[in-house]
C-alpha positions in Angstrom: 1.2 -2.5 -11.5 4.0 -3.6 -13.8 7.4 -2.1 -13.1 6.5 -0.7 -9.7 8.5 -2.2 -6.7 6.6 -4.5 -4.5 8.8 -3.8 -1.4 7.5 -0.2 -0.8 5.0 0.0 2.0 2.0 2.4 2.4 0.6 4.2 5.4 -2.5 5.8 3.9 -5.2 5.6 6.6 -7.9 6.8 4.2 -7.5 4.1 1.5 -10.5 1.8 1.0 -8.1 -1.2 0.6 -5.9 -0.5 3.7 -7.1 -3.7 5.4 -6.5 -6.0 2.4 -3.3 -4.5 0.9 0.1 -6.0 1.3 1.7 -2.6 1.3 0.1 -1.8 4.6 1.3 -5.1 6.1 5.0 -4.5 5.1 4.8 -0.9 6.3 3.6 -2.1 9.7 6.0 -5.0 10.1 9.1 -3.1 9.1 10.0 -5.1 6.0 9.4 -2.3 3.6 12.5 -0.6 2.2 10.6 2.6 2.0 7.2 3.7 3.2 5.0 6.2 1.4 1.4 7.2 1.1 -0.3 6.3 -2.2 -3.4 7.8 -3.8 -6.1 5.5 -2.4 -9.3 7.2 -1.2 -12.3 6.1 0.9 -14.0 5.3 -2.4 -11.2 3.7 -4.5 -7.8 1.9 -4.3 -4.6 3.4 -5.6 -3.0 2.1 -8.8 -0.3 0.3 -6.7 -2.5 -2.0 -4.7 -1.1 -5.5 -3.8 -3.4 -8.2 -2.6 -2.1 -9.8 0.7 
C-alpha cells in the first residue's frame, strides 16, 4: 500500500496471509520498529500485506 511504512510488523494469528507476509517475519525477528495487528481475517488479507 503506497505511503504505509514497510518496517511495521504484524502479529495477527488469524490472518490468511500470516505465513507469507513480511510483516510477520519482521515482527518475529525483532527488526520491526513497531508491531501491531492489522485487519487480516481467515478469509482475506489486510490492506497492508507485504510479500516476503
